C-alpha positions as CSV (number, residue, x, y, z in Angstrom):
1,M,-37.3,-30.8,-86.1
2,S,-35.0,-28.3,-87.9
3,E,-31.6,-29.8,-87.2
4,K,-29.4,-29.8,-90.1
5,R,-27.7,-33.1,-91.4
6,V,-24.5,-33.2,-93.6
7,L,-24.5,-36.3,-95.8
8,K,-22.1,-37.2,-98.6
9,V,-23.5,-37.8,-102.0
10,C,-21.8,-41.0,-103.2
11,E,-21.2,-42.2,-106.8
12,T,-22.6,-45.4,-108.1
13,G,-22.6,-47.2,-111.5
14,D,-20.1,-48.3,-114.1
15,F,-16.9,-46.6,-113.1
16,Y,-14.9,-48.2,-116.0
17,R,-17.3,-46.8,-118.7
18,H,-17.7,-43.5,-116.7
19,H,-21.5,-44.1,-116.5
20,T,-22.0,-43.1,-112.9
21,K,-24.9,-41.3,-111.1
22,P,-25.2,-39.7,-107.7
23,Q,-26.6,-41.7,-104.8
24,L,-28.0,-40.4,-101.5
25,R,-28.7,-42.9,-98.8
26,L,-30.8,-41.7,-95.8
27,E,-31.0,-43.8,-92.6
28,G,-31.2,-43.2,-88.9
29,N,-33.4,-42.6,-85.9
30,W,-33.5,-39.0,-86.9
31,L,-35.8,-39.9,-89.8
32,A,-38.3,-41.3,-87.4
33,A,-38.0,-38.1,-85.2
34,C,-38.9,-36.2,-88.4
35,G,-42.0,-38.3,-89.0
36,I,-40.5,-40.6,-91.6
37,A,-41.2,-44.1,-90.3
38,P,-40.3,-47.5,-91.8
39,N,-42.7,-48.9,-94.4
40,I,-44.3,-45.7,-95.4
41,H,-44.3,-43.9,-98.7
42,V,-42.7,-40.5,-99.3
43,T,-42.8,-37.9,-102.2
44,I,-39.6,-36.2,-103.2
45,E,-39.9,-32.8,-104.9
46,S,-37.2,-30.6,-106.3
47,P,-38.6,-26.9,-106.5
48,K,-35.2,-25.7,-107.7
49,P,-31.7,-27.1,-108.5
50,G,-30.0,-28.3,-105.3
51,V,-33.2,-28.4,-103.1
52,L,-35.0,-31.6,-102.3
53,I,-38.2,-31.7,-100.2
54,I,-39.2,-35.1,-98.7
55,S,-42.7,-35.5,-97.4
56,A,-44.5,-38.5,-95.8
57,I,-47.8,-39.4,-97.5
58,T,-50.8,-41.2,-96.2
59,E,-52.5,-44.3,-97.7
60,E,-55.2,-42.1,-99.1
61,R,-52.8,-40.1,-101.1
62,I,-51.1,-43.2,-102.5
63,C,-54.3,-44.6,-104.0
64,K,-55.2,-41.4,-105.8
């Protein structure tokens, strides 16, 4: 599945003290269509600034 999604990066944290951080929330049936099912583990890599790669991992890879 190569359909693009546009999501907003939200801000969370202590707004009064200006100690905030970016937050990205992913949810939807499109994740299951991409092979990301509930209750699995994923890895998130950042090969360069502004790029995230999310990959589903198997139980064998979790234990290693």
